[in-house]
N, C-alpha and C positions, 0 to 999 in steps of 0.2 A: 408784938410783931413776931417774937421768939417765938410764941406758944403756937404759930402756925406754920413752923419748920417743922417736917417729919423728917428723921435720921433712921434707915433701915437699908438692907441689901439692895442693890440694884434687883436682883432677881424676885425679891419679894413686892415689889410694886404689882400694882393688879392688872397693868397693861400686860402682863406675859398669863395673865389667866384666859385670852381670848386664842392664845396659843396651843392651850392643852388639848383640844377637841382634836377629831380626826378632820374636820373641814377647813383648818388652820391655812392662812394665806398671807407672806410677808409681802409679796410682791408680783406683779403681772407686767410681761410686755406685749406691748400693743404695737402691731402693725399698722400704720392708718392707711397704706398702700402698697400694691405690689407693684405699682407703676415708677418709672425713673426717667430721668432726663438725659442718663447716660445709658449706653450699652455694654457693659463690661464683657470682657470673655470669659471671666470665670464665674458670674452670678449666677446663683440657685434659684433667684424668684423674681428678678424685674420681667416687668412687661413695658412697653412704650409709653410714652408719656401720655398720647393720646388714645391710649386703648378704650375706648369708651364701654365696651362689656364691664371690662374691670371696675373701671370708675362709678359705673351705675350700681354695683356689688359692693360697693365701701359701703361700710356702717356709717350712717349718718350722726352729727354730733348729740342728737337725741337719745338714738341707740348707745352710743358711746357713754354719756352721762348714766343712764342706766345701768351698763355693765359695771361702771367703776362705783357706782354706789352699791352694789353688789361687794364688789371686791374688798372696797374700807369696810364694809360690814363685817366680811371677816376676818378683817386685821390687817390688811393690804397698806403698806406704808409707802412703797416706792414703785413707782412706773417708768419703764422705757418705752419710749416713743421711737418706733423704726418704721422701714420702709422694706423695698422700695425707698425712694426717697419722699420722707414726710412734709416736707417742704413745697413740695407740688400741690399737697391739698391747699384750694384757698382759704379753706377754713381753719386751717392750723393755728393760727392766732387765738381762735375761738376755742377750740379744742384744749391749746393749751392752757389757757385761761381759766376754764371751767375746769379741769382737773386740778390745777393748782388751788384753786379756790374749795375744794375738797380736801385739802390739806396733805395733798400727795407730793412727795418729793418727785422730781422728774429729771430724767435722762432724755438725750436727745443723740440719735445716730443720724450725723448727715454727711453727705460730700461736699458739702459748704461752698457747692457752684449757686445757688439761689438764694444764699444770705444776702439781704438787703439791710438798709438802714431801719425799716421797720422792725425783720427780727431782733437788730442790736438792741432798739427800745426796749420790746418785748421783754429780753432776756436781761437787759439791765436792771429794768421796773421789778421784774419777777424771776430771779436769778433762778437757773435750772441747777441741779445736783451736778450734772456732767453735760459736758458737749464733746462727743468723740468723732472724729474724723478720719478716714482713712483715705490714707496719701497712696496713690496707685504708681508713682514716679515723681521724681525731680526734677527733669526736662519734657519740655512738651512731645517731643518725640515718645517717649518712652510712657509718659501719662497718657497720651491720646491714640499710642497702639493698644492699650490697655481698654480705655473708656469708647474706644471708636466715635467719638466725637470731637469735631474740630472745634478749637477754642475753650475747649473743657479745664486745660491746665491755667488759662489766664482766668477765667472764672473761678476756680478753686483759689488760687491764690488770691484772687481780689476778696473771696469771702473769707479765708483765713487772715487776710490782714485788716479787714474790718472787725472781726471777731478780737484779734489779739491788741490793736489799737486802741479800741473801745475798754481794754481792762479786763475782758471776758476771759476766765481760763478754759483752756483746751485739753484734751487728750487726744495725741495722735497714734494712729497704729496703720498697719500696712499688711497685705496679703504677698506672699513670697510666690511668684508665677515665672513661667518661662519668659514671657515678655518684659518683666522686670528684675529679674534675678541679678542680671550685669549689674545695677544700680542700688542693689539692697545696702551694700555699707554707706553709700549717699544719701538713700532714705531714712537710713535708722540715725545718720549726723543730722541731718534735716528736722527730722522729728523731735528728738531728743533736745533740738535747740529751742523749739516752739512748745511742746508738751508742759502741761503744768505738774505731771510727777514721772509717770514712765510711759516709756516707749513699749509697745510689743508687737509682733508680728506671727501671722500663722502659714503654712505652709499647706494645710489641709484642707482639700477640696473636696466636697461630696456633689453629687450630681442633683440636678435640678428637680423639685416639686412636682411640676407638672410635666416629667418625663420626656419632655421634648428633644427629639434625637439629634437634629443638627446643633441643637446649643449644647446638650452633653457632649457631643464632637470637641467642642471649642473647650469645655471645661478639662476634660482629660488630654488634651493636647497643651493644657498648661500646667499641669502638673509636673512638678520635679519630681526626678529618680530617687529613691531611696539614698543612694549616694550624694546626691546633691542635698536632701534635706538634712542629712548629718553634716555634711560641710558647712552648710549654713549655721547649723546650731554650735557646732565647736568654733565658728569663728566669734562668737560672742564669749570670750574669756572668762568673764565674772557669771553668767549665767550656765554656761558649761562647767565650771568647777563645781557650784552649788550642786548641779544637778549628778556630778560624780560624787561628792561627798555624801549623797543623801541615796546612791543607787541601790542600796539594800532596800530601801522602802518602794523602789519602783520596780525591782525586778524579784519575784516573790517564787521560787523552787516549789514551796511549799502548795502552791494552786496548782501543780501538776496533778496532785492527788483530790483534785476538787470532784465530788460526786452529784454537786449540784446539778439540777435538770432545769432550771428558771433561765428564762431566756433576756430578761431584764435583769442585771446583776447591779445597774448603777442605782441610785438613790432617788430615780424617778418616782413622783408622786408622793414623796416624804420630804421634798424639799420645800414647799411651802411657796413653790412660783409656779406660774402658767404660763402660755403664750397663746393671746387670740389674735387670729388672722385678720386682713381687713375684712373680710366677708362674714365675720364672726364665728369663725371655727375655732373653738377652744381646742389647744394640745398641751399634755403635759410636757413636753418638750417641744423646743422650736423645729428640730429638724422630723418629727415623729408624724408623718404624712399618710400613714396607713389609715383606710377609710373605717376600720374596726376601732380604730383608737384617737378617733376624733368627736367632740359634740357641739352641734350648732347651737350658740346663744341666743339667734334669734327665736329659737324654740323652748329653750329652757333656762335654767339660772346657771351660775357658776358654783353653787351647792349643790345642784343635781348632778353635774358635770363631774365633779370630783367623786363622788359617791358611785358613780357609774364607771368611771376608769380608772380608780387608784386599782380598787380591788382586780380590774380587769388585767392589768400589766403586772400585777404583783403576782397573781395566780398563773401567768402565763407560762407554760412549760414546751420544753421539746425533747422528744426522743431522736433525733436524728444524730446518727452516730459522727458525721463528720463536723457537724457542730459541737457536738459535746467532748469530742477528742482535741478538736483545734482549740476553740476560741472559749467554752465553759471550763477548760482543763490546763489552761495555758498560763504560764508564768510571767510571760510578759505585757499582763491585762492593763498595769498602769503607765505602759510605756507605747500603748496602741491606741488608734484613733477608731477602730472598730466599734460600731455599736449597733442594736437591732434597728434603729432608726435609720442611720445611713448606710446598713445594710439592705433595708429596704428599697431604698433610693437606688442602687447599684444592681440589687437582682431581683426584685421584686417578693424576697422571702424575708423575715425578721431573723431566720437562725440560719445565715447562709454566709460563711466565711468570706472575705474579698481579698484577694492576692495583694493587691497594693497596699493596704493598710497593714497585712502581714509583712511584707518585705521592709516597710518603713518600720515597723517596729521593731524587726530583728536586726536592723542596720543600726537603729540607735540602742538598744541592749548592749550590742558588741561595744557601740563606740563611749557608753558611760561606763561599762565595766573594764575600760582600759585604766592602767594603773594612774592613780593620781597624780604622782609625782613625775610623769612625763612630761618632758619640758614643754614649754609654751611653742617654741619654734616647731617641735615634731607635729603636736596636736592640731596647727592651723595650716600646715602644709598645703592641704588640699583644699582648705577654705579660701587660703588667699588665692589658689588658682580659680577659684569659682568667682569671686566677688573682684 
């Protein structure tokens, strides 16, 4: 028996060879639908549950299987199923099981309002890697102010209770919005009580992929001011202390001498992950909806998409002075939520600064650079007023 045991460093196993080439893929996000049973004020993608045109354009299970085979052949081991609300798909269980049988680790993002005994049985029999649920409020009034769906809080609680009582572990998260910020401390407490490991929240709202003017106004109205974002961050003492201790890694004065003209300075195209929309459009980033940087998988393969798009984004440069002096040569790059993808959603340009993100970044930098030994009472005064 011992003769069949091979001892060698983990990196020496053959599985890693597939990731040495230019077409490597570790994971992929799959948006099963853009439709959702909720109508959240801040959402950048949701369409009505009965949106027939969108439903007709969704990838079929056969198309998903073909795409998943391509991803696995390139090395993918993990797939995130999201939406919209993925459980709206009547064939969700069939899709989930098919992907499982291909050997993929699966994560599911859901609002939990549609969880049924059938889903519990599926997840217990074929456990997902993660189930992540967003919590919009811990009272019906707040939750449904965000979702704009009467009865949705009760449906959320029922779904969460079904998951937790069955022994399935979930991870809870939240969006910090104008409509729920008054409950954020209670949301955090609720989430930490149920979540399997950690709770996180996000105050970063970008505009819609379909550029819907009325819905974009809703999103903008839900954004917190820079001062409110910082006050919220300061209210989490442990997290904020860690930010302060590492502030020299987040605020980099040497970036002010940066002379690069590249538009994309992130790891896009080199991270081994892609996003696949409900309609088969592949993107190297889930937020990159510029038509020049998407690829239709109904007309080609993932490998062809990678070879066409990766070099395209890496080679894109800009000579616009405003971009080069504001964004590309900014010392606050690591505390700023600006990127070319969200810039396009905000302005129609990939290389245009966005005032909202600039204000938040400067406020955040001022905050984390305050003396670490400042008393907790002083640090959280404004936060307590906010929460």
